[in-house]
N, C-alpha and C positions, 0 to 999 in steps of 0.2 A: 371598207376601211374599219379596222379594229378600234374599239374604244381604248383610250389610254387608261392606265391604272392610277390616275390622279386620285389622291386620297383626301384632298381638301377642296372645299367649295366656298367661295366668297360671293355672297349676294347681298350687298348692302341695300337696305330699304326696299326689299322686294316682298310683296304679299302674294301668296298662292292660295287658291282654293284647295279644299281637300282633294278634289278630283285631279287637280294639276299636280299636287304633291304625290299622289298615288301613281299617276302616269310617269312622273320622274323616277320614282322608286322602281317601277316595273322595268325601266330602261337600264337599270344597274346590272352589273355582272352578278352572277349567283352569290359569290362570296361577299360582295358588298350588300346585297339584299339580306343575307344572313346576319351581317353586322347590324343592319337596321332593325331586323326582327329581334335580335338579342338586346339591343338598346331599349326597345319598346317593352320587352319582357322584364328587364331589370328595373325600368321606371315603374312598371305596374307592380312588381314585387316590392319595391321600395315604398310605394304608396300604401299597399296592403299592410306591410310591416309597420309603417307609421300609424296607421289606423288601429292595428292590433295593440300596439304599445299605448296609444292614447286610451283605448278601451280598457285595457288592463290597469292602467294607472288611475283611471277614474272609478274602478271597482273598489268596493270596500274590502279591506284585508280580512283574511280568515283568522280572526282573533281566537276562535274556538279551538284551534289546533296548537297544542303545546309542543315544546321540544321533546318532552317525554313521549308524546304520542308518535312523533316522527321516529324517534329511536326505537320504540316498540314495533312499529311497522317495518322498519329496516331489518330488525332482528328476526321478525316473523318471516320475512321474505328469504333471508339468509338461511334460516332453519329449514324452510320448505325446499330450498335448492339442494341442501345437503342430503336429503332423503333419497 
């Protein structure tokens, strides 16, 4: 008998071990397993991005770089490209 293509699951107050969850995921159709993998990757990327933002926001700012320095660097790169 083919599995139905039901896209929602309601399991109130159910606790699963990691092994049980993995067993359930392995029983999904390939497209559904791909959706699970994508959701896990997005969650991981969101966590990494949040950590990066936190890290960058706690870093001291580069006060030694002036607007004039930035303009000079941009102009130098542009000049190099024109050659």
